[in-house]
N, C-alpha and C positions, 0 to 999 in steps of 0.2 A: 764429397758424397755426405749428405748426410741421411741418416733412417731415423723417421720419427713412430716407432711403437707404439699403439693406448695410450698418447699422452695425454693426462685427463690434471687441472686443474683447478681446486678450488680454493677458497680466502676466507678465513675464520669470520668472513662479518656474511656467508652464506651464498655469494657472487659463483655459480660454478663458469667459470671463465672457458676455462676447452674441455669439452668430456669424448674424448678417451682416441684422437684421431690417428692415425696412422700415415704414414707416407713416406718417400723418399725424395731426397733434392738433389738435380744431378746434372742442371742445366747451369749453362753460363752467368744467367737472368732469371732468377726467376719472385715475381711478384702477386705480394699476396694479398688481395683486398678484401674488403671490408666494411661496414660503415662504422662509426663509432660504436664501442661495445663487443666488436664481433669477439674479439680475443688477439688480433693481431698483434697488439704491446706484449702481451703477456706469451705469446709463442714466442716471440724475439728475443725477450727479457729469457726465458729459459736456454732458445739455444744460444747465446752467448755467456750462458755459464752467469747471470745475475739475478737468477730467480730457480727457487728449488721444485719444480714439479709434486704435484703431491699422486701419485704414479704414475707407469709407463717408462720408457727407456728412451731417452737421446746421443746416441754415436754421432760425431764427426771427423772421419776421416780414419772411423777404427776407434777411436777417443772414446769413453762416456763422458757425457757431461756434467756429475757427479765427483767424481773417481779420481778423473783425469783433467779435472779443471782449470789445475795451472798448466799444463802443456798446450791444455786450447785457446789459451787467453795468449797464449806466444804464435796464435796460428791465424788469428784473428783480428778485426777491428770493431767496431760495432758505436755508431753512431746513433743515438738516445730522439727520438724528436722535442724533445724540452733541450735540447744543445742550444747553446750559445756563447758565442763571443764574449771573452771580457773583453772593452770596451777603450781601455786606452793600450791594450797590447796591441800590436801588428801581425799580419796574415804571418811574417817570418817568423816573428818570438812566439808566436801559437805554434807551426810547426816545430821547431826548434825544441819549446819543451815539452812539447809530447812527444818526438820521437826522443830526446834524452829519457825522460820516465819511462818510457820505454825500453829501453836500454843501449841502444846506440851510444855514441862517440860527439863531441860534442863539435868535431871535424865533418863527422859523418854524415850527421845533423843536417848540417850546415850545405854539404852536400845535396843530399838529398829533399831539403825544405827547397832550397832554388831549382833541383829539378822538376818538380813538381810544383810549385809555381809558375812556372814558365809552363808546363806543357797546360794547364788550364788556368791560363791570359791573365794571371793573378801579378803576374811580377813587377808591373808596373806600378801595381799597389801597396807591394811590399813591406813598404816602412810608414801605414797611411796606419793608423788607430783605427780600427775596427769600429768605433762610433761613426770613423766617416762614413763607411763601406754603403752601400746600397742593399736593399735582403736578399739578390742575389747572392752577391760575392759574398758577403758573410755566412753563406750557408756554405757557403763553395771553398770555402776555410776548412768545413773540415770535411770534403771528399777529396781535397789536399792532403791531409792528414792519412786519410787512408789513401791516398794514394803514395804516395812518399812511405809511407811502412813496407809497403809490399808483403801484404799482409794475400793469404792461400784463398781465404773467405771473409767477405764484409757483408754486417749487420746495418740496415740503413731504414730506419723506424719514422715514415712520414716525409721526406724527407725534404720536401716543397710548401709542405704544409703552414700555413698565411699568406706564400706572395705571390704578386701577379705577378701574370700570366706570362709577359717577358722573361722576368726574375726565373719563372719558372722552366722557364726551357733553355736559359742560361743554365741552372742549374741540369738540368737533363745534358745536355752536350758534355757537363763536366762530368757526369755518370758513366758518361758510353766512354770515357774513359783510360775508365779504373780500370787494374789488373787482376785475376783472382774469380773466384766465383761470387754472386752479388744476391740477397735476398732482401728484398726493400719489402715494406709495407705504405698503403694508400690506400684511398677515400675518392681519390679521382679517378675514375675512368681512360681518360686521353692519357691521362701518366700509362699507365699499363697497358693501353694499345703503344707507345711510343720506345717502349722497352724490351719490354716482355718475351723473352724465348717462351716461358713458364710461366702459365697465371693459375692460381688456387685459392679460390673464394670461400671467405670464413661466413658465418653467421649463426650469431649464439653458442660459439666455441665450437662447431661442428663444419666440418667442411661439406659446403653445398654442391662443386663441381672444378675439375681441376683439364688443362688442355691448352693449347696457343688458344688465342685471340682467334683468331681465325677456324680452329673446332669451334668454337663457346660459340660463337655468333651462327653456324652452321644452320641451327633450326628456323634462322631466320631469315633465313636463303627468301630474294623475292617478295621480303615484306620491310613495311614501310609503319612509322610513325605516325598514327593523329593522335595530336592535342584538342582541345578546346576545351574554355574555361564555360560556355555558354550551359545554364543548369537545364535544360531542357533538353540535353543531347547524351546519347547512350553510350557507355562505356566501360569497360570492362575495370579497367582499375580505376584508383580519382585520387591523386596527391594533392594538399592541400585544394583549393581551388578547380585543379587540370582534370579534365578527364580524360585519362587516355585509351587509345582503342591503336590494336596492330592488324592490321589492313594488307591485302595483297598490292604491288605496286601497280598491275593494273586496275586498284581503283580508287588511286591518288587523285586521282581529276574529279571522281564526282565527293569525295571526301574534302578535296580543297573548297569546289562554288560552297558548301553547305557550311564553308565557317572554318572546317579545320585547321589547323597549322602541319602541313606535313614535315616529317623530319626521319633522319636516314636513324637506320638500328645503332647504336654504340651497346658494348657494356654495360651501359647501363640499365640496358632494359631488361638482363638475367636478372637482378636483383628486385626490379617492379614484376616479372612473372615468377620470383620465387616471395610475393606479397612484402616485399621490404618498404619499409617506412611508407606504407599503405593507407589506410583512412576507409573502410567498407562503406 
C-alpha cells in the first residue's frame, strides 16, 4: 500500500509540478498516465525517495518516505526513464553488479541473475555486450534487474520511451513477469491499456481521473471518433490540422461518406476531452 496525502512539489524555478494530490495505490500494477510535463516523473522520484516533496506525506507499507527512506530503499527498485546500460558490460555483468550493490553475495547474485535472465529470455545474450543488443533487449536488462532483486515495490518511469512497436511489446511481456507491486508511468495509452489494473491520469500536477481502463472509457460507450483534415468540416476539437468529432456508432456510415476517418475510442480520447494539447 502506498498512501499519498496532499502531496505538493514546487521547484526553485517556480514550476509547480504537483498540486496537493491525494490517493492510495494498492493494485498489482498501477499506471500513471499523462503527457510530458504532467508531473509523472516528479511523482515517481518522490515515491522512490529520490526527491523531497515541498509538503504532504507519502507512506509505503507504513514507512515514511523521508524519515524511513533507508528502510524503503531496501524494499523497492526504481528504474528511471533515462536509465541506459553500460555499453561494454553484458546483461549478466549488469545484474550481478546491481545485486551485489544491493548487498547480495556474489554467489547469490549469480544464481538470481541467471534465474531472471532465463525467465525474461535473455539467457542466450547473457555474455553479449549491451551495445550489441536491440533497444528492447537493453530495456529488458533493467526489468531483469528488478526481477532478480525480488523487491516488494517496483517503480518504472516511462519504460518503453523511444522503442519501436515490436520492442515495446517485448518489454511489456517482460514487465508482466515481474513479481511485487508495480507502479509505472507512460504517455503511451496503449501501454496503459495493455498492462494496468488501475490507471491514474494526471495533468498539470493534478489527478484528472482514475479507474480501470474499462471504467474510464465508459463515457464513450456506443461512440466512435471521427477525424478529418478538411478545413471546411466542423469539429469540436482540433489537433494540428486534424479535426475530431465524437459520434454515435449509428452515425459512422454518414460521417465516413462525408470523408471522415472513423476510429475506435481509446484512452487518448480522455486527454482530448480534457483539452490536452488542443488548439482552439
